[in-house]
N, C-alpha and C positions, 0 to 999 in steps of 0.2 A: 839415297839409297841406290844400289846397283840393281840393275834390272834382272840378274839371276836370283839375287836375294828377295827381291819384291815378288817375282815368279814362285820361289819356295814358299814363301809366307801366304800367298794367296793360294797355294795347292793346300796346304796345311789346313787353312780357314775352309776350304772347299769340303775336306774331311771331316773337320769338326761340326760342320752345318748338316750333315747327313742323318744326324739320329738325335733322340733327346738324351743319349748317354755316350761317355767317353770312357774309355778304360785305358789307363796307362802303364806300360808293363816295361820290365826290363828283359831285353832279349839277348843278352850278349853270349850265353852259352848255346843258342840255337843255331844249329847249321842250315844250310840251304834246303835241305829235305825236310827239316823239320818245320821250318816255315811253310814250305809248300802244303805238308800235312795239315798245319794249323788253319792254313787258309782254305783247304778243302773241306775241313770240319765245318768252319765257319760260314760256308757258302750257303747252306741250306736256310740259315736264319738270315742271310742277306747282309753279313756283316762282313767288314774287310780289315785286314791286318796291313798297317802300314809304319815303316821307319821313317822316323823324322828327325831333324835335327832340334835340339831343345831349344835354342835361340829362336827360331822359326815357330815352334810351338808357343814359345813364352809370348811374343809378339801376335801370333794370330788369336791365341786367346784372351788376351787383353782386348784385343780390336774387336772381337765378340761379345765382350763383356762376361766372361766366364769366370767362375772363382779364381782365386790366385792358386797356381799349381806349381809355383817356384821351388817350393822344398822338395818336390818329387822330381824335379828336373835334373837329376844327378846321374852320370853314367848315361850309357845307351837307352835311348827310348822307343817303344812303338806305342802307337794308337790303334784300339780296337774301336770301329765305330759302325753304323749302320744299321738297318733292320729296326722292326719295333719291338722284337723280342728280347730286352736285356736280360731276363733271367734264363732264357734259353743259351745265350750267348755266354753268359756267367758259368753255365753249367759246362759248356764246351771248354772254357778256360780252365774251370776247377779240374774237368776230367784229363785234360791235355797236361796240366801241371803234375797231377798224382802220376801218371804214366813215364813223363819224360823227365820231370824235376830239373827243367832248364830255363824256366820262365818265371820271374818273379813279378806279382801285381805290386804297382806303386800306391795308385788313387785312381779314383774314379770321380765323372761328373754325371749326376743323374738328375734330370729336370732343373738345371742350373744350380745344383748343390753340389759341395764337394763331399765325397764319401770315401772311407778308408778301404784298404785291402780286406778287412774283416767284413766290412759291410758288402763288399762285392761276394765274398764268400756266402754270406747270409742271402744275398739275392739269388745266389746259384741253388739254394734249398728251395726256394719258391715253386710252385709249379709253373707251367710254361702257360704263355697266354692262351693257346687253345683249351689248356685243361682248365682254366680260370674261366673261361667263357662257357664251358660245358656245365662246370659248377654252378655258375650264374643262372643259366638258363634251366638248370635242375630246380635250383631255389625258385624260381618263377613260376614254374611249371607245378610245383608242390602244393600250393593253395589251390589251385585249380583242381588238381586231382582229388585232394581231399573235400572239396566242395562237391563233387560229382559223387563222390562214395557217400557222402552225406544225404544227397538228393536221392540217390538208389537206395539207400537202407530203407525208407518209408515204404516203396513199393515192393522191395523184397520180402520184408517183415509181413506184408499182407499175402503175399504169393506163398510164403513158408506155414501161415496160418490155415490157409485154404488147402495146401497139400496135406497138412496133419489133419484137417477136418475128413477130408477125401478118405486117408489112409484109415482112420478111426471108423468111418462108415463103412469101408469096405472090410474090416476085421470084424464088425458085429454081426 
């Protein structure tokens, strides 16, 4: 294998190792300005957009024991990888596709499993990682809050009875 080809495969493999998800897309209608804008939108999620050769992607994916993506490697291919917020990245892609209509999702890999373009759209509908963390914390705090309210109910009831007796005594 030529040194240049080996370098390209290693570079693609490095990209594929950056996260637990990989999204493949056809980018042939994107302009340089569109790519720059997409990269800017992906940056807050620590995600990256890379144009790759299909043959290099095929070899790198096989070397990393990723699911077979050969059926998606038709036409120009870009990989979107990086960060830990796959729903957030999917949202960015969904919004970009709606606005520009110049990129087409092919397939994705999430936690070593092949997912379709429709699954990526469903992923975009999920709340972001920060929102899910907040919801989870809310669920954890809810039983404690209810427990404190139950404990507080008995003394509060006693106080209410005593106040009612005081009012009744003042009124007589």
